[in-house]
Phi, psi and omega in degrees: 000133182281138181250355177211170177297132172239111181271326183256120186284151181302157179273125173228170176294147188265153172295166177288140174317131177232152184290338176289354170284336193260155171281178183291320187292319175297324179295322178295322179297319188294318189282326170295328173300330175270016172089006177260158172297139188296339180288349182294340184285327178295316174299314180300323177298318176301311175308312190283317182269341184253304179270359173051046180228148164239018182275118178300337181293338181275358198249066187281348174284351178258143177312141183287341179279348182259335193305309181303317182293317186294314181300303179315311188275334184241352179228047180301147176286125180261318183244133177239122178300142184242324184197141171233137176226136183240151173216182180061044168068024175100346181287345176242134188223110171261130180246125177269127183247139164259128176284172179299337177256025180082351171305148187242145173215165177230150171227159180226135175256130177239115175261129187239172176303320186256359184200160172236125185248128171252124167269118180248155178266149181237351168221158169274113191078199177198144190259001187280350163069018177286129192294336185267007186249123181298328176297306184300325174289341183280346185071182198248125178267310179186163175287148174263150182284158175317306181292324177295325177289316184288330180302326178298322177289319181295324180292322168296320176297319173298321179301318185292316188294326185264016175057038186264349178243131177315140180117001184085171184300146183203183175228151171297122177248342188215140176235123173249118177275071181238006179285213185278135180100174180257107185302320184282003175262359172228057197300313186294312182302313182299310175300322170298321175292321172305313178301315174299331182284312184273341177298137175299153171302145000274001186294326187193202193271342177070033180270142183298132176301339174287351178263004188249127182242122168254128180257159172207153174274002177117041181272095194300316182296327183281326169300327178288325176292321177295326178296341172271000189279346183074032176241103180288051181278166174270135182258131174241132185249126173269086184279309174065350176196142175267356187239139183304317179307308174292310179298323168313321185278306188289323181227097194296340181299338178296348176283346175271306178233110181298174187303313183301313185288329177290318179285333176296314183296334184281324178286340171293322180297311179310309179303318181289317193259331188079004186265136172291135177274140179261134173248116180269139188210112183269113181288113180248118190309124174054024177246304189224012178268007180291148176312312194289338172286325181297314180300315179298317182294317172308314176297331184281330194261339196307129177079007178257154180280087197214152171218135184265136166255104177270120190252108173307129181296124183280114181293151173240157186300134177080352178292141181271350184257158175205179183296153167311158175285150175293340174284324174296318177295313181297317179298325184295315187298310184300317183299315180295312180299329174298343177265001175082018187270115175292131192215134169228154175262116191294143169293123185271048174311131169099354185315305184305330186248022181056031182251012181274170187301125176092358182254351182291120189227347180044049176290142177295134190291155174291154174298154177295143168247027184098156184092179189282000000 
């Protein structure tokens, strides 16, 4: 169990280079170094990002003699599925992936009538040590590469395109960096992944930046850096308490950057991007769900371009904390609304498969006991 904040990931062997790690110019250079014409990088990229294939047999526009080498060198296998669990009649799918070095991460695909959201991991484990979060209690194993992050989205896109998710063939429309890890603690790889996600084909997946949400517990310098990237993604701040005394306990990074500093960085992001900030707040019974705290939060957020996402706490095994009472949740909402603050209570999609917010733990699966 992690006992302290970990900002710098342990040094580990790196996964093989993948074209999703590279910009378009870097891909052309990499292809040329393999003795091929640079335009082959565009063709390879179309296969990966548009046709969603890494099978050389499908790449009939590439010379037969070159396909295997190009795929081997620039499309190595990065994620191996270990287990998949579904709920909501198959509309929610959690996948446990094994990375090349044995590290385990999870992603969740959630299909709604009007959109498909992929919740992706950016680190194996997490170093932020929030006591109510299963991932945070596991500690940090390592940062993920840009391509390992992107591959989670591509895997979801493949499942939808192949009609493996109930509802007919579809496309991923929204990405939330709310899986395992603190995205802004793996800044370079996450920004690379966001660019691959939003860049139009063949450079990337061509998903609207407005459909991408990057969350943080409040790493202020990285928040300020993000505001200058020119990426109009939604910034989500996991606040969970409006007062420093409680937040120091619930979100230990608050001992480094206080509530006021975190919110100032959020308002700086709004000023630079014009994008509304999302405040994530897990409601925990008798801990942070008092009406006076709702009033304090309302006063801090009043008049700002902001939206509050209240999350009924998803219990994790052995935790002493649980979700707020329904009447306390309703009172909290009313107090925020009295300050003119937009607020919604998040759908706890995936709770029964431990796929909801704060539940991703990438546990090694139990041995099969019979059945399919």
